PDB file of N, CA, C and O in Angstrom:
ATOM      1  N   MET A   1     154.068   1.464-104.158  1.00  0.00           N
ATOM      2  CA  MET A   1     153.716   0.540-105.409  1.00  0.00           C
ATOM      3  C   MET A   1     152.879   1.495-107.091  1.00  0.00           C
ATOM      4  O   MET A   1     152.838   1.335-108.311  1.00  0.00           O
ATOM      5  N   ASP A   2     152.204   2.761-105.705  1.00  0.00           N
ATOM      6  CA  ASP A   2     151.588   3.778-106.587  1.00  0.00           C
ATOM      7  C   ASP A   2     152.733   4.335-107.627  1.00  0.00           C
ATOM      8  O   ASP A   2     152.504   4.459-108.830  1.00  0.00           O
ATOM      9  N   SER A   3     153.803   4.605-107.107  1.00  0.00           N
ATOM     10  CA  SER A   3     154.682   5.701-107.778  1.00  0.00           C
ATOM     11  C   SER A   3     155.104   4.509-108.843  1.00  0.00           C
ATOM     12  O   SER A   3     155.573   4.984-109.877  1.00  0.00           O
ATOM     13  N   GLY A   4     155.042   3.034-108.821  1.00  0.00           N
ATOM     14  CA  GLY A   4     156.133   2.343-109.640  1.00  0.00           C
ATOM     15  C   GLY A   4     156.987   1.810-109.523  1.00  0.00           C
ATOM     16  O   GLY A   4     157.400   0.820-110.127  1.00  0.00           O
ATOM     17  N   GLU A   5     157.494   2.514-108.530  1.00  0.00           N
ATOM     18  CA  GLU A   5     159.370   1.753-108.223  1.00  0.00           C
ATOM     19  C   GLU A   5     159.051   1.107-107.010  1.00  0.00           C
ATOM     20  O   GLU A   5     158.527   1.761-106.107  1.00  0.00           O
ATOM     21  N   LEU A   6     159.346  -0.321-106.847  1.00  0.00           N
ATOM     22  CA  LEU A   6     159.594  -1.151-106.095  1.00  0.00           C
ATOM     23  C   LEU A   6     160.561  -0.940-105.280  1.00  0.00           C
ATOM     24  O   LEU A   6     161.544  -0.237-105.516  1.00  0.00           O
ATOM     25  N   PHE A   7     160.255  -1.737-103.944  1.00  0.00           N
ATOM     26  CA  PHE A   7     162.011  -2.145-103.508  1.00  0.00           C
ATOM     27  C   PHE A   7     162.015  -3.480-104.075  1.00  0.00           C
ATOM     28  O   PHE A   7     161.080  -4.207-104.409  1.00  0.00           O
ATOM     29  N   ASP A   8     163.447  -3.667-104.115  1.00  0.00           N
ATOM     30  CA  ASP A   8     164.576  -4.770-104.274  1.00  0.00           C
ATOM     31  C   ASP A   8     164.286  -6.029-103.525  1.00  0.00           C
ATOM     32  O   ASP A   8     164.345  -7.143-104.044  1.00  0.00           O
ATOM     33  N   ALA A   9     163.832  -5.698-101.737  1.00  0.00           N
ATOM     34  CA  ALA A   9     164.238  -6.785-100.875  1.00  0.00           C
ATOM     35  C   ALA A   9     163.608  -5.790 -99.858  1.00  0.00           C
ATOM     36  O   ALA A   9     163.694  -4.563 -99.910  1.00  0.00           O
ATOM     37  N   VAL A  10     162.822  -6.694 -98.728  1.00  0.00           N
ATOM     38  CA  VAL A  10     162.490  -6.247 -97.572  1.00  0.00           C
ATOM     39  C   VAL A  10     163.195  -7.138 -96.856  1.00  0.00           C
ATOM     40  O   VAL A  10     163.498  -8.249 -97.290  1.00  0.00           O
ATOM     41  N   ILE A  11     163.519  -6.675 -95.634  1.00  0.00           N
ATOM     42  CA  ILE A  11     164.219  -7.420 -94.318  1.00  0.00           C
ATOM     43  C   ILE A  11     163.124  -6.770 -93.025  1.00  0.00           C
ATOM     44  O   ILE A  11     162.842  -5.698 -92.490  1.00  0.00           O
ATOM     45  N   LEU A  12     162.584  -8.928 -92.943  1.00  0.00           N
ATOM     46  CA  LEU A  12     161.663  -8.258 -91.164  1.00  0.00           C
ATOM     47  C   LEU A  12     161.932  -9.262 -90.437  1.00  0.00           C
ATOM     48  O   LEU A  12     161.787 -10.412 -90.853  1.00  0.00           O
ATOM     49  N   ASP A  13     162.373  -8.971 -89.220  1.00  0.00           N
ATOM     50  CA  ASP A  13     162.413  -9.256 -88.547  1.00  0.00           C
ATOM     51  C   ASP A  13     161.363 -10.012 -87.559  1.00  0.00           C
ATOM     52  O   ASP A  13     160.367  -9.461 -87.091  1.00  0.00           O
ATOM     53  N   LEU A  14     161.758 -11.421 -87.305  1.00  0.00           N
ATOM     54  CA  LEU A  14     160.773 -12.115 -86.200  1.00  0.00           C
ATOM     55  C   LEU A  14     159.629 -11.577 -85.649  1.00  0.00           C
ATOM     56  O   LEU A  14     158.433 -11.325 -85.798  1.00  0.00           O
ATOM     57  N   THR A  15     160.843 -11.515 -84.759  1.00  0.00           N
ATOM     58  CA  THR A  15     159.673 -11.192 -83.490  1.00  0.00           C
ATOM     59  C   THR A  15     160.043  -9.088 -83.126  1.00  0.00           C
ATOM     60  O   THR A  15     161.001  -8.326 -82.991  1.00  0.00           O
ATOM     61  N   VAL A  16     158.247  -9.055 -83.128  1.00  0.00           N
ATOM     62  CA  VAL A  16     158.553  -7.058 -82.769  1.00  0.00           C
ATOM     63  C   VAL A  16     157.494  -7.153 -81.622  1.00  0.00           C
ATOM     64  O   VAL A  16     156.329  -7.519 -81.779  1.00  0.00           O
ATOM     65  N   LEU A  17     158.082  -6.763 -80.430  1.00  0.00           N
ATOM     66  CA  LEU A  17     157.348  -6.439 -79.668  1.00  0.00           C
ATOM     67  C   LEU A  17     156.728  -5.311 -79.395  1.00  0.00           C
ATOM     68  O   LEU A  17     157.131  -4.148 -79.367  1.00  0.00           O
ATOM     69  N   GLY A  18     155.335  -5.960 -79.126  1.00  0.00           N
ATOM     70  CA  GLY A  18     154.153  -4.638 -79.324  1.00  0.00           C
ATOM     71  C   GLY A  18     153.396  -4.410 -80.729  1.00  0.00           C
ATOM     72  O   GLY A  18     152.559  -3.519 -80.872  1.00  0.00           O
ATOM     73  N   GLY A  19     153.774  -5.307 -81.760  1.00  0.00           N
ATOM     74  CA  GLY A  19     153.682  -5.783 -83.322  1.00  0.00           C
ATOM     75  C   GLY A  19     153.522  -6.536 -83.938  1.00  0.00           C
ATOM     76  O   GLY A  19     153.887  -7.625 -83.495  1.00  0.00           O
ATOM     77  N   ILE A  20     153.064  -6.534 -84.961  1.00  0.00           N
ATOM     78  CA  ILE A  20     153.154  -8.015 -85.817  1.00  0.00           C
ATOM     79  C   ILE A  20     154.638  -8.126 -85.936  1.00  0.00           C
ATOM     80  O   ILE A  20     155.406  -7.180 -86.110  1.00  0.00           O
ATOM     81  N   GLY A  21     154.987  -9.504 -85.811  1.00  0.00           N
ATOM     82  CA  GLY A  21     156.566 -10.069 -86.620  1.00  0.00           C
ATOM     83  C   GLY A  21     156.425 -10.352 -87.729  1.00  0.00           C
ATOM     84  O   GLY A  21     155.340 -10.639 -88.234  1.00  0.00           O
ATOM     85  N   GLY A  22     157.874 -10.309 -88.506  1.00  0.00           N
ATOM     86  CA  GLY A  22     158.273 -11.101 -90.051  1.00  0.00           C
ATOM     87  C   GLY A  22     157.484 -12.120 -90.332  1.00  0.00           C
ATOM     88  O   GLY A  22     157.507 -12.137 -91.563  1.00  0.00           O
ATOM     89  N   GLU A  23     156.711 -13.092 -89.937  1.00  0.00           N
ATOM     90  CA  GLU A  23     156.317 -14.269 -89.993  1.00  0.00           C
ATOM     91  C   GLU A  23     154.881 -13.255 -90.622  1.00  0.00           C
ATOM     92  O   GLU A  23     154.632 -13.460 -91.810  1.00  0.00           O
ATOM     93  N   GLN A  24     154.242 -12.526 -90.115  1.00  0.00           N
ATOM     94  CA  GLN A  24     152.581 -12.180 -90.343  1.00  0.00           C
ATOM     95  C   GLN A  24     152.643 -11.061 -91.225  1.00  0.00           C
ATOM     96  O   GLN A  24     151.656 -10.813 -91.918  1.00  0.00           O
ATOM     97  N   THR A  25     153.726 -10.307 -91.300  1.00  0.00           N
ATOM     98  CA  THR A  25     154.033  -9.602 -92.327  1.00  0.00           C
ATOM     99  C   THR A  25     154.207  -9.625 -93.603  1.00  0.00           C
ATOM    100  O   THR A  25     153.694  -9.031 -94.552  1.00  0.00           O
ATOM    101  N   LEU A  26     155.086 -10.475 -93.467  1.00  0.00           N
ATOM    102  CA  LEU A  26     155.221 -11.508 -95.160  1.00  0.00           C
ATOM    103  C   LEU A  26     154.313 -11.614 -95.556  1.00  0.00           C
ATOM    104  O   LEU A  26     153.985 -10.930 -96.525  1.00  0.00           O
ATOM    105  N   LYS A  27     153.430 -12.573 -94.965  1.00  0.00           N
ATOM    106  CA  LYS A  27     152.122 -13.026 -95.151  1.00  0.00           C
ATOM    107  C   LYS A  27     151.154 -11.676 -96.033  1.00  0.00           C
ATOM    108  O   LYS A  27     150.677 -11.771 -97.164  1.00  0.00           O
ATOM    109  N   GLU A  28     151.093 -10.745 -95.310  1.00  0.00           N
ATOM    110  CA  GLU A  28     149.972  -9.515 -95.634  1.00  0.00           C
ATOM    111  C   GLU A  28     151.274  -9.267 -97.008  1.00  0.00           C
ATOM    112  O   GLU A  28     150.677  -9.188 -98.081  1.00  0.00           O
ATOM    113  N   LEU A  29     152.827  -9.136 -97.194  1.00  0.00           N
ATOM    114  CA  LEU A  29     153.053  -8.349 -98.157  1.00  0.00           C
ATOM    115  C   LEU A  29     152.553  -9.165 -99.304  1.00  0.00           C
ATOM    116  O   LEU A  29     151.811  -8.655-100.143  1.00  0.00           O
ATOM    117  N   LEU A  30     152.927 -10.396 -99.371  1.00  0.00           N
ATOM    118  CA  LEU A  30     152.515 -11.513-100.573  1.00  0.00           C
ATOM    119  C   LEU A  30     150.893 -11.440-100.869  1.00  0.00           C
ATOM    120  O   LEU A  30     150.468 -12.045-101.853  1.00  0.00           O
ATOM    121  N   ASN A  31     150.024 -10.736-100.062  1.00  0.00           N
ATOM    122  CA  ASN A  31     149.019 -10.504-100.740  1.00  0.00           C
ATOM    123  C   ASN A  31     149.167  -9.592-101.482  1.00  0.00           C
ATOM    124  O   ASN A  31     149.028  -9.758-102.694  1.00  0.00           O
ATOM    125  N   ILE A  32     149.492  -8.376-100.943  1.00  0.00           N
ATOM    126  CA  ILE A  32     149.638  -7.192-102.284  1.00  0.00           C
ATOM    127  C   ILE A  32     150.942  -7.458-102.978  1.00  0.00           C
ATOM    128  O   ILE A  32     150.731  -6.826-104.013  1.00  0.00           O
ATOM    129  N   ASP A  33     151.782  -7.810-103.074  1.00  0.00           N
ATOM    130  CA  ASP A  33     152.739  -8.036-104.066  1.00  0.00           C
ATOM    131  C   ASP A  33     153.423  -9.855-104.307  1.00  0.00           C
ATOM    132  O   ASP A  33     154.589  -9.984-103.932  1.00  0.00           O
ATOM    133  N   PRO A  34     152.746 -11.126-104.882  1.00  0.00           N
ATOM    134  CA  PRO A  34     153.299 -11.942-104.448  1.00  0.00           C
ATOM    135  C   PRO A  34     154.700 -12.423-104.810  1.00  0.00           C
ATOM    136  O   PRO A  34     155.112 -13.461-104.293  1.00  0.00           O
ATOM    137  N   LEU A  35     155.408 -11.782-105.606  1.00  0.00           N
ATOM    138  CA  LEU A  35     156.739 -11.716-105.957  1.00  0.00           C
ATOM    139  C   LEU A  35     157.270 -10.719-105.162  1.00  0.00           C
ATOM    140  O   LEU A  35     157.875  -9.941-105.900  1.00  0.00           O
ATOM    141  N   VAL A  36     157.348 -10.275-103.674  1.00  0.00           N
ATOM    142  CA  VAL A  36     157.858  -9.974-103.180  1.00  0.00           C
ATOM    143  C   VAL A  36     159.134 -10.294-102.476  1.00  0.00           C
ATOM    144  O   VAL A  36     158.895 -11.499-102.395  1.00  0.00           O
ATOM    145  N   ARG A  37     159.807 -10.225-102.145  1.00  0.00           N
ATOM    146  CA  ARG A  37     161.415 -10.499-101.879  1.00  0.00           C
ATOM    147  C   ARG A  37     161.656 -10.340-100.581  1.00  0.00           C
ATOM    148  O   ARG A  37     161.472  -9.166-100.260  1.00  0.00           O
ATOM    149  N   ALA A  38     162.113 -11.274 -99.365  1.00  0.00           N
ATOM    150  CA  ALA A  38     161.966 -11.267 -98.144  1.00  0.00           C
ATOM    151  C   ALA A  38     163.219 -11.608 -97.335  1.00  0.00           C
ATOM    152  O   ALA A  38     163.747 -12.663 -97.685  1.00  0.00           O
ATOM    153  N   VAL A  39     163.620 -11.167 -96.660  1.00  0.00           N
ATOM    154  CA  VAL A  39     164.901 -11.870 -96.086  1.00  0.00           C
ATOM    155  C   VAL A  39     164.165 -11.734 -94.516  1.00  0.00           C
ATOM    156  O   VAL A  39     163.380 -10.839 -94.204  1.00  0.00           O
ATOM    157  N   VAL A  40     164.613 -12.816 -93.649  1.00  0.00           N
ATOM    158  CA  VAL A  40     164.138 -13.065 -92.160  1.00  0.00           C
ATOM    159  C   VAL A  40     164.481 -12.923 -91.449  1.00  0.00           C
ATOM    160  O   VAL A  40     164.772 -14.097 -91.224  1.00  0.00           O
ATOM    161  N   SER A  41     164.992 -12.182 -90.231  1.00  0.00           N
ATOM    162  CA  SER A  41     166.411 -11.600 -89.405  1.00  0.00           C
ATOM    163  C   SER A  41     165.772 -11.783 -87.757  1.00  0.00           C
ATOM    164  O   SER A  41     164.772 -11.243 -87.283  1.00  0.00           O
ATOM    165  N   SER A  42     166.911 -12.911 -86.980  1.00  0.00           N
ATOM    166  CA  SER A  42     166.066 -12.889 -85.949  1.00  0.00           C
ATOM    167  C   SER A  42     167.835 -13.164 -85.276  1.00  0.00           C
ATOM    168  O   SER A  42     168.929 -13.361 -85.806  1.00  0.00           O
ATOM    169  N   GLY A  43     167.235 -13.014 -83.569  1.00  0.00           N
ATOM    170  CA  GLY A  43     168.559 -13.671 -82.933  1.00  0.00           C
ATOM    171  C   GLY A  43     167.968 -15.323 -82.339  1.00  0.00           C
ATOM    172  O   GLY A  43     168.556 -16.119 -81.607  1.00  0.00           O
ATOM    173  N   TYR A  44     166.888 -15.406 -82.847  1.00  0.00           N
ATOM    174  CA  TYR A  44     166.343 -16.860 -82.112  1.00  0.00           C
ATOM    175  C   TYR A  44     166.873 -17.525 -82.794  1.00  0.00           C
ATOM    176  O   TYR A  44     166.154 -17.927 -83.708  1.00  0.00           O
ATOM    177  N   ALA A  45     168.253 -18.011 -82.815  1.00  0.00           N
ATOM    178  CA  ALA A  45     168.510 -19.144 -84.100  1.00  0.00           C
ATOM    179  C   ALA A  45     167.904 -20.802 -84.226  1.00  0.00           C
ATOM    180  O   ALA A  45     168.135 -21.561 -85.167  1.00  0.00           O
ATOM    181  N   ASN A  46     167.177 -21.071 -83.154  1.00  0.00           N
ATOM    182  CA  ASN A  46     166.344 -22.194 -82.986  1.00  0.00           C
ATOM    183  C   ASN A  46     165.644 -22.348 -83.419  1.00  0.00           C
ATOM    184  O   ASN A  46     165.205 -23.486 -83.584  1.00  0.00           O
ATOM    185  N   ASP A  47     164.810 -20.717 -84.121  1.00  0.00           N
ATOM    186  CA  ASP A  47     163.406 -20.667 -84.636  1.00  0.00           C
ATOM    187  C   ASP A  47     163.361 -21.807 -85.823  1.00  0.00           C
ATOM    188  O   ASP A  47     164.288 -22.168 -86.548  1.00  0.00           O
ATOM    189  N   PRO A  48     162.279 -22.168 -85.803  1.00  0.00           N
ATOM    190  CA  PRO A  48     162.280 -22.911 -87.104  1.00  0.00           C
ATOM    191  C   PRO A  48     161.827 -22.256 -88.324  1.00  0.00           C
ATOM    192  O   PRO A  48     161.845 -22.991 -89.311  1.00  0.00           O
ATOM    193  N   ILE A  49     161.399 -20.984 -88.522  1.00  0.00           N
ATOM    194  CA  ILE A  49     161.448 -19.880 -89.823  1.00  0.00           C
ATOM    195  C   ILE A  49     162.958 -20.239 -90.127  1.00  0.00           C
ATOM    196  O   ILE A  49     163.365 -20.864 -91.106  1.00  0.00           O
ATOM    197  N   MET A  50     163.879 -19.594 -88.850  1.00  0.00           N
ATOM    198  CA  MET A  50     165.002 -19.870 -89.224  1.00  0.00           C
ATOM    199  C   MET A  50     165.660 -20.630 -90.017  1.00  0.00           C
ATOM    200  O   MET A  50     166.592 -20.239 -90.720  1.00  0.00           O
ATOM    201  N   ALA A  51     165.167 -21.946 -89.962  1.00  0.00           N
ATOM    202  CA  ALA A  51     165.957 -22.955 -89.934  1.00  0.00           C
ATOM    203  C   ALA A  51     165.856 -23.195 -91.369  1.00  0.00           C
ATOM    204  O   ALA A  51     166.652 -23.722 -92.146  1.00  0.00           O
ATOM    205  N   ASP A  52     164.415 -22.567 -91.590  1.00  0.00           N
ATOM    206  CA  ASP A  52     164.333 -22.929 -92.996  1.00  0.00           C
ATOM    207  C   ASP A  52     163.139 -22.075 -93.785  1.00  0.00           C
ATOM    208  O   ASP A  52     162.021 -22.324 -94.235  1.00  0.00           O
ATOM    209  N   CYS A  53     164.009 -20.944 -93.692  1.00  0.00           N
ATOM    210  CA  CYS A  53     162.958 -19.399 -94.157  1.00  0.00           C
ATOM    211  C   CYS A  53     162.029 -20.069 -95.302  1.00  0.00           C
ATOM    212  O   CYS A  53     160.811 -19.942 -95.426  1.00  0.00           O
ATOM    213  N   LYS A  54     162.849 -20.752 -96.038  1.00  0.00           N
ATOM    214  CA  LYS A  54     162.633 -20.808 -97.617  1.00  0.00           C
ATOM    215  C   LYS A  54     160.956 -21.650 -97.611  1.00  0.00           C
ATOM    216  O   LYS A  54     160.090 -21.519 -98.476  1.00  0.00           O
ATOM    217  N   LYS A  55     160.893 -22.396 -96.517  1.00  0.00           N
ATOM    218  CA  LYS A  55     159.232 -22.968 -95.964  1.00  0.00           C
ATOM    219  C   LYS A  55     158.034 -21.551 -95.697  1.00  0.00           C
ATOM    220  O   LYS A  55     156.878 -21.460 -96.112  1.00  0.00           O
ATOM    221  N   TYR A  56     158.651 -20.792 -95.049  1.00  0.00           N
ATOM    222  CA  TYR A  56     157.477 -19.821 -94.841  1.00  0.00           C
ATOM    223  C   TYR A  56     157.508 -18.476 -96.121  1.00  0.00           C
ATOM    224  O   TYR A  56     156.872 -17.423 -96.122  1.00  0.00           O
ATOM    225  N   GLY A  57     158.362 -18.932 -96.997  1.00  0.00           N
ATOM    226  CA  GLY A  57     158.107 -17.463 -98.042  1.00  0.00           C
ATOM    227  C   GLY A  57     159.166 -16.994 -98.219  1.00  0.00           C
ATOM    228  O   GLY A  57     159.206 -16.303 -99.237  1.00  0.00           O
ATOM    229  N   PHE A  58     160.573 -17.089 -97.371  1.00  0.00           N
ATOM    230  CA  PHE A  58     161.734 -16.028 -97.613  1.00  0.00           C
ATOM    231  C   PHE A  58     161.993 -16.243 -98.242  1.00  0.00           C
ATOM    232  O   PHE A  58     161.342 -17.075 -98.874  1.00  0.00           O
ATOM    233  N   GLN A  59     163.294 -15.711 -98.799  1.00  0.00           N
ATOM    234  CA  GLN A  59     164.733 -15.608 -99.850  1.00  0.00           C
ATOM    235  C   GLN A  59     165.914 -16.205 -99.140  1.00  0.00           C
ATOM    236  O   GLN A  59     166.827 -16.919 -99.556  1.00  0.00           O
ATOM    237  N   ASP A  60     165.563 -15.570 -97.597  1.00  0.00           N
ATOM    238  CA  ASP A  60     167.035 -16.270 -97.023  1.00  0.00           C
ATOM    239  C   ASP A  60     166.775 -16.143 -95.730  1.00  0.00           C
ATOM    240  O   ASP A  60     165.669 -15.947 -95.226  1.00  0.00           O
ATOM    241  N   ALA A  61     167.932 -16.269 -95.124  1.00  0.00           N
ATOM    242  CA  ALA A  61     168.103 -15.384 -93.085  1.00  0.00           C
ATOM    243  C   ALA A  61     169.115 -15.049 -92.920  1.00  0.00           C
ATOM    244  O   ALA A  61     170.105 -15.585 -93.415  1.00  0.00           O
ATOM    245  N   ILE A  62     169.120 -13.899 -92.047  1.00  0.00           N
ATOM    246  CA  ILE A  62     170.047 -13.208 -91.777  1.00  0.00           C
ATOM    247  C   ILE A  62     170.151 -13.298 -90.139  1.00  0.00           C
ATOM    248  O   ILE A  62     169.497 -12.451 -89.531  1.00  0.00           O
ATOM    249  N   PRO A  63     170.811 -14.121 -89.464  1.00  0.00           N
ATOM    250  CA  PRO A  63     171.476 -14.418 -88.004  1.00  0.00           C
ATOM    251  C   PRO A  63     171.560 -13.003 -87.029  1.00  0.00           C
ATOM    252  O   PRO A  63     172.491 -12.267 -87.353  1.00  0.00           O
ATOM    253  N   LYS A  64     170.753 -12.539 -85.928  1.00  0.00           N
ATOM    254  CA  LYS A  64     171.460 -11.859 -85.179  1.00  0.00           C
ATOM    255  C   LYS A  64     173.100 -12.240 -84.267  1.00  0.00           C
ATOM    256  O   LYS A  64     173.528 -13.164 -84.960  1.00  0.00           O
ATOM    257  N   PRO A  65     174.040 -12.033 -83.264  1.00  0.00           N
ATOM    258  CA  PRO A  65     173.681 -10.395 -84.059  1.00  0.00           C
ATOM    259  C   PRO A  65     174.394  -9.975 -85.187  1.00  0.00           C
ATOM    260  O   PRO A  65     174.827 -10.995 -85.724  1.00  0.00           O
ATOM    261  N   TYR A  66     174.833  -8.673 -86.008  1.00  0.00           N
ATOM    262  CA  TYR A  66     175.057  -8.410 -87.370  1.00  0.00           C
ATOM    263  C   TYR A  66     175.831  -7.046 -86.731  1.00  0.00           C
ATOM    264  O   TYR A  66     176.354  -6.224 -87.482  1.00  0.00           O
TER     265      TYR A  66
END
């Protein structure tokens, strides 16, 4: 952001072993840039975020495997 060159979008995995997952990462990104465009990705098709990603602030969802 300091350079003035913003990302077009980010793709976030829901589950990151030993780290924060996509849901928490998106919350932090939205604090930095409320207009961030994020896509969630996961192999857990039955996860509520994958089923209704827009409710959680994501623009779309990409199921794994891809």
